[in-house]
DOGU-346941 format. One record per residue (C-alpha): x, y, z; residue in three letters. Coordinates in nm, 3 decimals. Layout:
N
{c1:X, c2:Y, c3:Z, code:ALA};
...
This chain:
440
{c1:-0.033, c2:12.982, c3:3.592, code:MET};
{c1:-0.331, c2:12.779, c3:3.511, code:LEU};
{c1:-0.191, c2:12.459, c3:3.591, code:GLU};
{c1:-0.083, c2:12.578, c3:3.919, code:ARG};
{c1:-0.399, c2:12.710, c3:4.004, code:TRP};
{c1:-0.593, c2:12.441, c3:3.848, code:PHE};
{c1:-0.401, c2:12.154, c3:3.839, code:LYS};
{c1:-0.560, c2:12.084, c3:3.511, code:LEU};
{c1:-0.321, c2:11.747, c3:3.438, code:ALA};
{c1:-0.390, c2:11.600, c3:3.788, code:GLU};
{c1:-0.749, c2:11.611, c3:3.689, code:LEU};
{c1:-0.684, c2:11.480, c3:3.326, code:ARG};
{c1:-0.837, c2:11.772, c3:3.154, code:THR};
{c1:-0.718, c2:12.056, c3:2.972, code:ASP};
{c1:-0.798, c2:12.423, c3:2.877, code:VAL};
{c1:-1.026, c2:12.372, c3:2.593, code:ARG};
{c1:-1.218, c2:12.115, c3:2.786, code:THR};
{c1:-1.268, c2:12.348, c3:3.049, code:GLU};
{c1:-1.340, c2:12.624, c3:2.844, code:ILE};
{c1:-1.646, c2:12.419, c3:2.665, code:LEU};
{c1:-1.759, c2:12.353, c3:3.030, code:ALA};
{c1:-1.810, c2:12.633, c3:3.168, code:GLY};
{c1:-2.016, c2:12.771, c3:2.888, code:ALA};
{c1:-2.222, c2:12.441, c3:2.893, code:THR};
{c1:-2.299, c2:12.507, c3:3.303, code:THR};
{c1:-2.399, c2:12.857, c3:3.205, code:PHE};
{c1:-2.643, c2:12.773, c3:2.914, code:MET};
{c1:-2.848, c2:12.553, c3:3.175, code:THR};
{c1:-2.871, c2:12.790, c3:3.417, code:MET};
{c1:-2.861, c2:13.120, c3:3.260, code:ALA};
{c1:-3.273, c2:13.156, c3:3.295, code:TYR};
{c1:-3.213, c2:13.263, c3:3.678, code:ILE};
{c1:-3.104, c2:13.588, c3:3.468, code:ILE};
{c1:-3.437, c2:13.642, c3:3.346, code:VAL};
{c1:-3.635, c2:13.458, c3:3.661, code:VAL};
{c1:-3.488, c2:13.583, c3:3.956, code:GLN};
{c1:-3.582, c2:13.945, c3:3.880, code:PRO};
{c1:-3.898, c2:13.881, c3:3.763, code:THR};
{c1:-3.976, c2:13.673, c3:4.116, code:VAL};
{c1:-3.824, c2:13.989, c3:4.329, code:LEU};
{c1:-3.990, c2:14.260, c3:4.135, code:GLN};
{c1:-4.312, c2:14.067, c3:4.236, code:ALA};
{c1:-4.199, c2:14.162, c3:4.590, code:ALA};
{c1:-4.161, c2:14.541, c3:4.478, code:GLY};
{c1:-3.784, c2:14.494, c3:4.402, code:MET};
{c1:-3.666, c2:14.692, c3:4.115, code:ASP};
{c1:-3.614, c2:14.484, c3:3.816, code:PHE};
{c1:-3.329, c2:14.585, c3:3.646, code:GLY};
{c1:-3.121, c2:14.626, c3:3.969, code:ALA};
{c1:-3.187, c2:14.283, c3:4.048, code:VAL};
{c1:-3.074, c2:14.168, c3:3.716, code:VAL};
{c1:-2.766, c2:14.309, c3:3.776, code:VAL};
{c1:-2.708, c2:14.173, c3:4.132, code:ALA};
{c1:-2.802, c2:13.834, c3:3.962, code:THR};
{c1:-2.527, c2:13.854, c3:3.755, code:CYS};
{c1:-2.287, c2:13.994, c3:3.984, code:LEU};
{c1:-2.315, c2:13.764, c3:4.270, code:SER};
{c1:-2.328, c2:13.415, c3:4.089, code:SER};
{c1:-2.024, c2:13.590, c3:3.934, code:ALA};
{c1:-1.913, c2:13.631, c3:4.269, code:LEU};
{c1:-1.982, c2:13.296, c3:4.423, code:ALA};
{c1:-1.870, c2:13.089, c3:4.123, code:THR};
{c1:-1.550, c2:13.251, c3:4.137, code:VAL};
{c1:-1.528, c2:13.171, c3:4.504, code:LEU};
{c1:-1.568, c2:12.837, c3:4.435, code:MET};
{c1:-1.302, c2:12.834, c3:4.156, code:ALA};
{c1:-1.034, c2:12.929, c3:4.366, code:PHE};
{c1:-1.145, c2:12.811, c3:4.734, code:LEU};
{c1:-1.251, c2:12.431, c3:4.636, code:ALA};
{c1:-1.141, c2:12.429, c3:4.280, code:ASN};
{c1:-1.419, c2:12.237, c3:4.139, code:TYR};
{c1:-1.676, c2:12.338, c3:3.854, code:PRO};
{c1:-1.946, c2:12.379, c3:4.056, code:ILE};
{c1:-2.146, c2:12.718, c3:3.955, code:ALA};
{c1:-2.326, c2:12.914, c3:4.208, code:VAL};
{c1:-2.622, c2:13.142, c3:4.176, code:ALA};
{c1:-2.941, c2:13.259, c3:4.338, code:PRO};
{c1:-3.165, c2:12.976, c3:4.427, code:ALA};
{c1:-3.484, c2:12.860, c3:4.273, code:MET};
{c1:-3.716, c2:12.806, c3:4.593, code:GLY};
{c1:-3.546, c2:13.034, c3:4.822, code:HIS};
{c1:-3.652, c2:13.314, c3:4.580, code:ASN};
{c1:-3.997, c2:13.228, c3:4.634, code:PHE};
{c1:-3.991, c2:13.181, c3:5.005, code:PHE};
{c1:-3.827, c2:13.537, c3:4.988, code:PHE};
{c1:-4.041, c2:13.716, c3:4.757, code:ALA};
{c1:-4.419, c2:13.510, c3:4.850, code:TYR};
{c1:-4.358, c2:13.353, c3:5.206, code:THR};
{c1:-4.135, c2:13.626, c3:5.376, code:VAL};
{c1:-4.215, c2:13.970, c3:5.153, code:ILE};
{c1:-4.582, c2:13.915, c3:5.029, code:LEU};
{c1:-4.722, c2:13.682, c3:5.262, code:GLY};
{c1:-4.545, c2:13.810, c3:5.638, code:MET};
{c1:-4.579, c2:14.159, c3:5.509, code:LYS};
{c1:-4.183, c2:14.217, c3:5.588, code:VAL};
{c1:-3.962, c2:14.458, c3:5.376, code:SER};
{c1:-3.734, c2:14.342, c3:5.141, code:TRP};
{c1:-3.471, c2:14.554, c3:5.279, code:GLU};
{c1:-3.528, c2:14.358, c3:5.606, code:ILE};
{c1:-3.557, c2:14.018, c3:5.416, code:ALA};
{c1:-3.244, c2:14.087, c3:5.277, code:LEU};
{c1:-3.081, c2:14.115, c3:5.616, code:GLY};
{c1:-3.231, c2:13.783, c3:5.735, code:ALA};
{c1:-3.068, c2:13.676, c3:5.445, code:VAL};
{c1:-2.718, c2:13.800, c3:5.495, code:PHE};
{c1:-2.770, c2:13.705, c3:5.861, code:ILE};
{c1:-2.828, c2:13.345, c3:5.773, code:ALA};
{c1:-2.543, c2:13.308, c3:5.565, code:GLY};
{c1:-2.320, c2:13.461, c3:5.801, code:SER};
{c1:-2.425, c2:13.170, c3:6.034, code:LEU};
{c1:-2.385, c2:12.956, c3:5.715, code:PHE};
{c1:-1.978, c2:13.043, c3:5.750, code:ILE};
{c1:-2.010, c2:13.000, c3:6.088, code:VAL};
{c1:-2.098, c2:12.696, c3:6.060, code:LEU};
{c1:-1.872, c2:12.596, c3:5.757, code:SER};
{c1:-1.571, c2:12.674, c3:5.950, code:LEU};
{c1:-1.617, c2:12.488, c3:6.262, code:PHE};
{c1:-1.825, c2:12.188, c3:6.067, code:GLY};
{c1:-2.144, c2:12.188, c3:6.255, code:LEU};
{c1:-2.333, c2:12.174, c3:5.913, code:ARG};
{c1:-2.357, c2:11.801, c3:5.974, code:GLU};
{c1:-2.556, c2:11.807, c3:6.305, code:ALA};
{c1:-2.796, c2:12.040, c3:6.197, code:ILE};
{c1:-2.854, c2:11.845, c3:5.841, code:ILE};
{c1:-2.861, c2:11.533, c3:6.060, code:HIS};
{c1:-3.124, c2:11.706, c3:6.308, code:ALA};
{c1:-3.386, c2:11.689, c3:6.010, code:VAL};
{c1:-3.461, c2:11.314, c3:5.869, code:PRO};
{c1:-3.428, c2:11.264, c3:5.544, code:GLU};
{c1:-3.808, c2:11.157, c3:5.480, code:SER};
{c1:-3.834, c2:11.575, c3:5.561, code:LEU};
{c1:-3.557, c2:11.644, c3:5.382, code:GLN};
{c1:-3.698, c2:11.501, c3:5.066, code:HIS};
{c1:-4.012, c2:11.625, c3:5.122, code:ALA};
{c1:-3.890, c2:11.962, c3:5.130, code:ILE};
{c1:-3.724, c2:11.968, c3:4.805, code:ALA};
{c1:-4.083, c2:11.811, c3:4.625, code:VAL};
{c1:-4.305, c2:12.107, c3:4.852, code:GLY};
{c1:-4.103, c2:12.405, c3:4.690, code:ILE};
{c1:-4.097, c2:12.172, c3:4.352, code:GLY};
{c1:-4.467, c2:12.171, c3:4.380, code:LEU};
{c1:-4.503, c2:12.541, c3:4.468, code:LEU};
{c1:-4.286, c2:12.646, c3:4.178, code:ILE};
{c1:-4.522, c2:12.466, c3:3.955, code:ALA};
{c1:-4.805, c2:12.652, c3:4.080, code:MET};
{c1:-4.675, c2:12.997, c3:4.032, code:VAL};
{c1:-4.529, c2:12.881, c3:3.682, code:GLY};
{c1:-4.891, c2:12.778, c3:3.618, code:LEU};
{c1:-4.998, c2:13.080, c3:3.733, code:GLN};
{c1:-4.796, c2:13.294, c3:3.545, code:TRP};
{c1:-4.877, c2:13.130, c3:3.245, code:SER};
{c1:-5.246, c2:13.140, c3:3.291, code:GLY};
{c1:-5.279, c2:12.769, c3:3.262, code:ILE};
{c1:-5.376, c2:12.787, c3:3.595, code:VAL};
{c1:-5.594, c2:13.112, c3:3.778, code:MET};
{c1:-5.799, c2:13.243, c3:4.065, code:ASP};
{c1:-6.152, c2:13.037, c3:4.099, code:SER};
{c1:-6.445, c2:13.200, c3:4.337, code:PRO};
{c1:-6.571, c2:12.874, c3:4.542, code:GLY};
{c1:-6.285, c2:12.672, c3:4.452, code:THR};
{c1:-5.939, c2:12.893, c3:4.520, code:LEU};
{c1:-5.811, c2:12.753, c3:4.185, code:VAL};
{c1:-5.955, c2:12.684, c3:3.835, code:GLY};
{c1:-5.831, c2:12.628, c3:3.450, code:LEU};
{c1:-5.769, c2:12.939, c3:3.244, code:GLY};
{c1:-5.848, c2:13.034, c3:2.894, code:ASP};
{c1:-5.670, c2:12.824, c3:2.732, code:LEU};
{c1:-5.706, c2:12.980, c3:2.393, code:ARG};
{c1:-5.562, c2:13.314, c3:2.529, code:GLY};
{c1:-5.239, c2:13.436, c3:2.281, code:PRO};
{c1:-5.041, c2:13.421, c3:2.607, code:PRO};
{c1:-5.146, c2:13.096, c3:2.747, code:VAL};
{c1:-5.100, c2:12.957, c3:2.378, code:LEU};
{c1:-4.749, c2:13.093, c3:2.397, code:LEU};
{c1:-4.642, c2:12.974, c3:2.760, code:ALA};
{c1:-4.796, c2:12.620, c3:2.631, code:ILE};
{c1:-4.558, c2:12.590, c3:2.318, code:PHE};
{c1:-4.301, c2:12.689, c3:2.599, code:GLY};
{c1:-4.336, c2:12.386, c3:2.835, code:VAL};
{c1:-4.394, c2:12.192, c3:2.527, code:GLY};
{c1:-4.059, c2:12.297, c3:2.351, code:THR};
{c1:-3.857, c2:12.265, c3:2.706, code:VAL};
{c1:-3.988, c2:11.966, c3:2.747, code:SER};
{c1:-3.919, c2:11.796, c3:2.361, code:LEU};
{c1:-3.588, c2:11.913, c3:2.423, code:LEU};
{c1:-3.468, c2:11.790, c3:2.742, code:MET};
{c1:-3.651, c2:11.455, c3:2.596, code:VAL};
{c1:-3.419, c2:11.495, c3:2.331, code:LEU};
{c1:-3.100, c2:11.556, c3:2.558, code:LYS};
{c1:-3.026, c2:11.899, c3:2.400, code:VAL};
{c1:-2.783, c2:12.061, c3:2.646, code:LYS};
{c1:-2.967, c2:12.424, c3:2.799, code:GLY};
{c1:-3.268, c2:12.288, c3:2.700, code:ALA};
{c1:-3.479, c2:12.576, c3:2.951, code:ILE};
{c1:-3.317, c2:12.862, c3:2.808, code:LEU};
{c1:-3.341, c2:12.762, c3:2.430, code:TRP};
{c1:-3.674, c2:12.690, c3:2.506, code:GLY};
{c1:-3.722, c2:13.018, c3:2.604, code:MET};
{c1:-3.540, c2:13.166, c3:2.324, code:GLY};
{c1:-3.794, c2:12.953, c3:2.110, code:ALA};
{c1:-4.077, c2:13.130, c3:2.285, code:SER};
{c1:-3.942, c2:13.484, c3:2.252, code:THR};
{c1:-3.879, c2:13.458, c3:1.912, code:LEU};
{c1:-4.277, c2:13.350, c3:1.838, code:VAL};
{c1:-4.402, c2:13.634, c3:2.087, code:GLY};
{c1:-4.198, c2:13.851, c3:1.895, code:LEU};
{c1:-4.369, c2:13.713, c3:1.569, code:VAL};
{c1:-4.683, c2:13.668, c3:1.717, code:SER};
{c1:-4.711, c2:14.040, c3:1.863, code:GLY};
{c1:-4.709, c2:13.963, c3:2.206, code:LEU};
{c1:-4.380, c2:14.061, c3:2.282, code:LEU};
{c1:-4.257, c2:14.416, c3:2.171, code:GLN};
{c1:-3.823, c2:14.453, c3:2.027, code:TYR};
{c1:-3.658, c2:14.645, c3:2.262, code:GLN};
{c1:-3.298, c2:14.623, c3:2.157, code:GLY};
{c1:-3.035, c2:14.343, c3:2.249, code:LEU};
{c1:-2.733, c2:14.569, c3:2.384, code:VAL};
{c1:-2.714, c2:14.838, c3:2.625, code:SER};
{c1:-2.507, c2:14.976, c3:2.961, code:PRO};
{c1:-2.599, c2:14.745, c3:3.261, code:PRO};
{c1:-2.890, c2:14.926, c3:3.466, code:PRO};
{c1:-2.821, c2:15.085, c3:3.778, code:SER};
{c1:-2.756, c2:14.863, c3:4.078, code:LEU};
{c1:-2.835, c2:15.147, c3:4.334, code:ALA};
{c1:-3.238, c2:15.084, c3:4.431, code:PRO};
{c1:-3.058, c2:14.743, c3:4.596, code:VAL};
{c1:-2.713, c2:14.786, c3:4.690, code:PHE};
{c1:-2.651, c2:14.804, c3:5.015, code:LEU};
{c1:-3.025, c2:14.847, c3:5.102, code:ARG};
{c1:-3.008, c2:14.547, c3:5.379, code:LEU};
{c1:-3.152, c2:14.636, c3:5.690, code:ASP};
{c1:-2.980, c2:14.396, c3:5.946, code:ILE};
{c1:-3.115, c2:14.501, c3:6.253, code:ALA};
{c1:-3.468, c2:14.486, c3:6.140, code:GLY};
{c1:-3.384, c2:14.144, c3:6.043, code:ALA};
{c1:-3.299, c2:14.057, c3:6.436, code:LEU};
{c1:-3.661, c2:14.095, c3:6.560, code:ASP};
{c1:-3.716, c2:13.751, c3:6.768, code:PRO};
{c1:-4.023, c2:13.732, c3:6.547, code:GLY};
{c1:-3.872, c2:13.668, c3:6.233, code:LEU};
{c1:-3.627, c2:13.392, c3:6.403, code:ALA};
{c1:-3.828, c2:13.147, c3:6.202, code:THR};
{c1:-3.739, c2:13.307, c3:5.869, code:VAL};
{c1:-3.372, c2:13.317, c3:5.897, code:ILE};
{c1:-3.375, c2:12.923, c3:6.015, code:PHE};
{c1:-3.566, c2:12.848, c3:5.712, code:VAL};
{c1:-3.292, c2:13.046, c3:5.498, code:PHE};
{c1:-3.065, c2:12.858, c3:5.674, code:LEU};
{c1:-3.228, c2:12.474, c3:5.655, code:ILE};
{c1:-3.253, c2:12.538, c3:5.245, code:LEU};
{c1:-2.908, c2:12.635, c3:5.220, code:ALA};
{c1:-2.780, c2:12.425, c3:5.392, code:LEU};
{c1:-2.992, c2:12.118, c3:5.228, code:PHE};
{c1:-2.941, c2:12.221, c3:4.876, code:ASP};
{c1:-2.553, c2:12.291, c3:4.897, code:THR};
{c1:-2.498, c2:11.980, c3:5.053, code:ALA};
{c1:-2.734, c2:11.792, c3:4.808, code:GLY};
{c1:-2.619, c2:11.933, c3:4.517, code:THR};
{c1:-2.239, c2:11.905, c3:4.618, code:LEU};
{c1:-2.282, c2:11.549, c3:4.661, code:ILE};
{c1:-2.487, c2:11.501, c3:4.352, code:GLY};
{c1:-2.255, c2:11.669, c3:4.117, code:VAL};
{c1:-1.924, c2:11.530, c3:4.281, code:SER};
{c1:-2.086, c2:11.194, c3:4.258, code:GLN};
{c1:-2.119, c2:11.229, c3:3.867, code:GLN};
{c1:-1.745, c2:11.380, c3:3.818, code:ALA};
{c1:-1.562, c2:11.123, c3:4.081, code:GLY};
{c1:-1.505, c2:11.381, c3:4.314, code:PHE};
{c1:-1.567, c2:11.161, c3:4.622, code:LEU};
{c1:-1.310, c2:10.983, c3:4.795, code:LYS};
{c1:-1.409, c2:10.686, c3:5.008, code:GLY};
{c1:-1.773, c2:10.862, c3:5.035, code:GLY};
{c1:-1.659, c2:11.175, c3:5.126, code:LYS};
{c1:-1.575, c2:11.538, c3:4.966, code:LEU};
{c1:-1.243, c2:11.653, c3:4.986, code:PRO};
{c1:-1.255, c2:12.009, c3:5.041, code:ARG};
{c1:-1.652, c2:12.062, c3:5.104, code:ALA};
{c1:-1.550, c2:12.266, c3:5.371, code:ARG};
{c1:-1.361, c2:12.503, c3:5.127, code:GLN};
{c1:-1.696, c2:12.456, c3:4.866, code:ALA};
{c1:-1.981, c2:12.550, c3:5.185, code:LEU};
{c1:-1.752, c2:12.854, c3:5.249, code:LEU};
{c1:-1.751, c2:12.952, c3:4.893, code:ALA};
{c1:-2.150, c2:12.929, c3:4.904, code:ASP};
{c1:-2.157, c2:13.073, c3:5.205, code:ALA};
{c1:-1.945, c2:13.357, c3:5.135, code:LEU};
{c1:-2.164, c2:13.375, c3:4.830, code:GLY};
{c1:-2.478, c2:13.414, c3:5.027, code:THR};
{c1:-2.396, c2:13.758, c3:5.227, code:THR};
{c1:-2.237, c2:13.882, c3:4.925, code:GLY};
{c1:-2.554, c2:13.894, c3:4.761, code:GLY};
{c1:-2.739, c2:13.985, c3:5.004, code:ALA};
{c1:-2.534, c2:14.290, c3:5.012, code:LEU};
{c1:-2.546, c2:14.335, c3:4.652, code:LEU};
{c1:-2.935, c2:14.251, c3:4.671, code:GLY};
{c1:-3.074, c2:13.972, c3:4.596, code:THR};
{c1:-3.174, c2:13.649, c3:4.778, code:SER};
{c1:-2.991, c2:13.331, c3:4.868, code:THR};
{c1:-2.763, c2:13.213, c3:4.625, code:VAL};
{c1:-2.643, c2:12.807, c3:4.612, code:THR};
{c1:-2.487, c2:12.549, c3:4.398, code:CYS};
{c1:-2.661, c2:12.473, c3:4.091, code:TYR};
{c1:-2.726, c2:12.121, c3:3.996, code:ILE};
{c1:-2.738, c2:12.250, c3:3.630, code:GLU};
{c1:-2.348, c2:12.191, c3:3.709, code:SER};
{c1:-2.360, c2:11.850, c3:3.623, code:ALA};
{c1:-2.393, c2:11.925, c3:3.249, code:ALA};
{c1:-2.049, c2:12.130, c3:3.239, code:GLY};
{c1:-1.944, c2:11.784, c3:3.427, code:VAL};
{c1:-2.069, c2:11.628, c3:3.164, code:ALA};
{c1:-1.922, c2:11.807, c3:2.917, code:ALA};
{c1:-1.552, c2:11.710, c3:3.067, code:GLY};
{c1:-1.566, c2:11.988, c3:3.348, code:GLY};
{c1:-1.350, c2:11.884, c3:3.566, code:ARG};
{c1:-1.138, c2:12.206, c3:3.786, code:SER};
{c1:-1.214, c2:12.563, c3:3.863, code:GLY};
{c1:-1.136, c2:12.711, c3:3.565, code:LEU};
{c1:-1.443, c2:12.607, c3:3.441, code:ALA};
{c1:-1.643, c2:12.815, c3:3.647, code:ASN};
{c1:-1.382, c2:13.110, c3:3.561, code:LEU};
{c1:-1.543, c2:13.087, c3:3.218, code:VAL};
{c1:-1.923, c2:13.082, c3:3.373, code:THR};
{c1:-1.826, c2:13.370, c3:3.622, code:ALA};
{c1:-1.725, c2:13.566, c3:3.278, code:ALA};
{c1:-2.068, c2:13.518, c3:3.088, code:LEU};
{c1:-2.258, c2:13.606, c3:3.373, code:PHE};
{c1:-2.066, c2:13.936, c3:3.395, code:LEU};
{c1:-2.087, c2:13.982, c3:2.995, code:ALA};
{c1:-2.468, c2:13.899, c3:3.040, code:SER};
{c1:-2.508, c2:14.248, c3:3.235, code:LEU};
{c1:-2.456, c2:14.415, c3:2.848, code:PHE};
{c1:-2.748, c2:14.222, c3:2.744, code:PHE};
{c1:-3.039, c2:14.395, c3:2.938, code:PHE};
{c1:-3.265, c2:14.474, c3:2.700, code:PRO};
{c1:-3.333, c2:14.140, c3:2.585, code:LEU};
{c1:-3.370, c2:14.044, c3:2.943, code:VAL};
{c1:-3.634, c2:14.305, c3:2.992, code:LEU};
{c1:-3.819, c2:14.183, c3:2.678, code:MET};
{c1:-3.817, c2:13.803, c3:2.775, code:VAL};
{c1:-3.905, c2:13.842, c3:3.155, code:GLY};
{c1:-4.141, c2:14.117, c3:3.085, code:GLY};
{c1:-4.539, c2:14.083, c3:3.171, code:GLY};
{c1:-4.832, c2:14.077, c3:2.955, code:TYR};
{c1:-5.101, c2:14.272, c3:3.119, code:GLN};
{c1:-5.447, c2:14.072, c3:2.984, code:THR};
{c1:-5.773, c2:14.053, c3:3.158, code:GLY};
{c1:-5.646, c2:14.199, c3:3.491, code:GLY};
{c1:-5.411, c2:13.939, c3:3.508, code:ALA};
{c1:-5.037, c2:14.004, c3:3.500, code:LEU};
{c1:-4.883, c2:13.703, c3:3.299, code:LEU};
{c1:-4.525, c2:13.605, c3:3.201, code:TYR};
{c1:-4.519, c2:13.329, c3:2.883, code:PRO};
{c1:-4.167, c2:13.339, c3:2.813, code:VAL};
{c1:-4.062, c2:13.276, c3:3.202, code:THR};
{c1:-4.328, c2:13.064, c3:3.328, code:ALA};
{c1:-4.235, c2:12.728, c3:3.167, code:PRO};
{c1:-3.904, c2:12.740, c3:3.296, code:ALA};
{c1:-4.093, c2:12.740, c3:3.668, code:LEU};
{c1:-4.306, c2:12.455, c3:3.566, code:ILE};
{c1:-4.020, c2:12.239, c3:3.439, code:VAL};
{c1:-3.781, c2:12.322, c3:3.754, code:VAL};
{c1:-4.071, c2:12.184, c3:3.943, code:GLY};
{c1:-4.135, c2:11.883, c3:3.780, code:SER};
{c1:-3.740, c2:11.835, c3:3.820, code:LEU};
{c1:-3.767, c2:11.852, c3:4.215, code:MET};
{c1:-4.077, c2:11.653, c3:4.272, code:VAL};
{c1:-3.835, c2:11.354, c3:4.179, code:LYS};
{c1:-3.743, c2:11.322, c3:4.516, code:ASN};
{c1:-4.078, c2:11.214, c3:4.597, code:VAL};
{c1:-3.981, c2:10.810, c3:4.546, code:ARG};
{c1:-3.706, c2:10.860, c3:4.828, code:GLU};
{c1:-3.970, c2:10.897, c3:5.078, code:ILE};
{c1:-4.092, c2:10.544, c3:5.294, code:PRO};
{c1:-4.440, c2:10.579, c3:5.177, code:TRP};
{c1:-4.495, c2:10.191, c3:5.393, code:ASP};
{c1:-4.431, c2:10.383, c3:5.724, code:ASP};
{c1:-4.710, c2:10.620, c3:5.821, code:PRO};
{c1:-4.511, c2:10.810, c3:6.056, code:SER};
{c1:-4.272, c2:10.906, c3:5.803, code:GLU};
{c1:-4.545, c2:10.923, c3:5.518, code:ALA};
{c1:-4.752, c2:11.143, c3:5.685, code:ILE};
{c1:-4.551, c2:11.412, c3:5.813, code:PRO};
{c1:-4.392, c2:11.441, c3:5.416, code:ALA};
{c1:-4.709, c2:11.429, c3:5.292, code:PHE};
{c1:-4.783, c2:11.734, c3:5.518, code:LEU};
{c1:-4.474, c2:11.915, c3:5.425, code:THR};
{c1:-4.530, c2:11.862, c3:5.039, code:MET};
{c1:-4.900, c2:11.940, c3:5.021, code:ILE};
{c1:-4.916, c2:12.274, c3:5.220, code:MET};
{c1:-4.647, c2:12.465, c3:5.082, code:MET};
{c1:-4.835, c2:12.525, c3:4.743, code:PRO};
{c1:-5.175, c2:12.515, c3:4.914, code:LEU};
{c1:-5.083, c2:12.806, c3:5.208, code:SER};
{c1:-4.790, c2:12.952, c3:4.961, code:PHE};
{c1:-4.552, c2:12.921, c3:5.227, code:SER};
{c1:-4.239, c2:12.734, c3:5.245, code:ILE};
{c1:-4.194, c2:12.756, c3:5.623, code:SER};
{c1:-4.546, c2:12.660, c3:5.669, code:ASP};
{c1:-4.506, c2:12.324, c3:5.482, code:GLY};
{c1:-4.194, c2:12.265, c3:5.711, code:ILE};
{c1:-4.341, c2:12.379, c3:6.012, code:ALA};
{c1:-4.639, c2:12.127, c3:5.964, code:PHE};
{c1:-4.376, c2:11.874, c3:5.848, code:GLY};
{c1:-4.141, c2:11.892, c3:6.167, code:PHE};
{c1:-4.490, c2:11.915, c3:6.426, code:ILE};
{c1:-4.665, c2:11.607, c3:6.244, code:SER};
{c1:-4.323, c2:11.402, c3:6.279, code:PHE};
{c1:-4.211, c2:11.495, c3:6.638, code:VAL};
{c1:-4.597, c2:11.407, c3:6.753, code:PHE};
{c1:-4.620, c2:11.084, c3:6.530, code:LEU};
{c1:-4.274, c2:10.949, c3:6.690, code:LYS};
{c1:-4.343, c2:11.044, c3:7.033, code:LEU};
{c1:-4.695, c2:10.843, c3:7.029, code:ALA};
{c1:-4.570, c2:10.509, c3:6.844, code:THR};
{c1:-4.268, c2:10.542, c3:7.132, code:ARG};
{c1:-3.989, c2:10.586, c3:6.862, code:GLN};
{c1:-3.791, c2:10.850, c3:7.076, code:PHE};
{c1:-3.443, c2:10.738, c3:6.935, code:HIS};
{c1:-3.610, c2:10.846, c3:6.581, code:ARG};
{c1:-3.630, c2:11.182, c3:6.694, code:ILE};
{c1:-3.258, c2:11.411, c3:6.693, code:PRO};
{c1:-3.341, c2:11.617, c3:6.988, code:TRP};
{c1:-3.270, c2:11.939, c3:6.786, code:PRO};
{c1:-3.612, c2:11.859, c3:6.591, code:LEU};
{c1:-3.781, c2:11.887, c3:6.943, code:TYR};
{c1:-3.656, c2:12.256, c3:6.944, code:LEU};
{c1:-3.758, c2:12.338, c3:6.575, code:PHE};
{c1:-4.105, c2:12.201, c3:6.628, code:ALA};
{c1:-4.162, c2:12.366, c3:6.950, code:ALA};
{c1:-4.015, c2:12.709, c3:6.796, code:LEU};
{c1:-4.297, c2:12.640, c3:6.495, code:PHE};
{c1:-4.584, c2:12.559, c3:6.758, code:LEU};
{c1:-4.475, c2:12.883, c3:6.972, code:LEU};
{c1:-4.512, c2:13.046, c3:6.658, code:ARG};
{c1:-4.828, c2:12.980, c3:6.586, code:TYR};
{c1:-4.949, c2:12.976, c3:6.918, code:THR};
{c1:-4.831, c2:13.366, c3:6.943, code:ILE};
{c1:-5.031, c2:13.445, c3:6.617, code:ALA};
{c1:-5.344, c2:13.306, c3:6.711, code:HIS};
{c1:-5.309, c2:13.519, c3:7.081, code:LEU};
């Protein structure tokens, strides 16, 4: 049965190898089980319910990828998307999380249409490569900024906006220990470095008294506080068009980039093209709509799947193992609550165990900066504005807007009309209209 479904012999793999690969992928991405509810809790969502939604949506989308595309590429709520969802849309724009979930559902539905009819490439090609790389870097900087704040390494500072925190404080020292541990494990090429680093920080936190032991196993918390709570009608407000657009663009870029990156490593590409790409994109899109119904932000393919590929994973069977481990994690809620819980100090709520994961993930995303053509100011300046505006404005959409508008302006000023895809005119105009209306 497994051979018929997953073509193990044809892919030169076996059941044992696929089980090992699936477990390896899970170990490298399991941090999202703690980080996702911590991020969404900041926007007013129930921590326990989001833990369940995260595990269920990850398992669902990962199984869809297994059966629709037969690839060992796991899917889960995306880092970056969750920050746009929580900090830009809900906290920044004062949109309710129910409406924000509705926007995610609409974007996922549009993604399904684009995947079915092959329109995805047209939208991706409409955004210049320099800005695609800059968006990834900007999101990485924003994630790292939040991690530094959650750790207490960086704090609010009157007059300069931010400044160095008290590095002698116990929670800050624990966060610094976590960053150092994860970094060292990554240098040593230990699989699941982020998860192991969080585990080490948890042990130190328990010994030092910063964390309180709350048990290991319990029944899963209720999903009811977030299940089917999305407000699709509210998300159809014309003022949220750019929000849906950003959700869609981020999903397109992340999915396409991860599919290509992992597929190159695994040798899936044939003549520069990915077989069953449409099915893989459809699995991702269905995962996003399913995740919105369950109560979590956009899900997408995880680059951490490369660890499973390196362990020999070549088929969707590895994904079934990863999905099964996500489901098993539902019964370890006390552990998740202990690791993801905040520590109150000096009026600030710090997350010394999860913050290091954000800092390290941010550093990984910044590597795309080397792909930007810095010798061409008409490409470099829009890319720089995209990157710098995301952490400084605490908004992914504002970073994208500054990049799109400045790109079109500079290309028009230098008469490089052929370098501006026509949809980019529309995107830039929409962003300008948004700022104009906001200031009237």
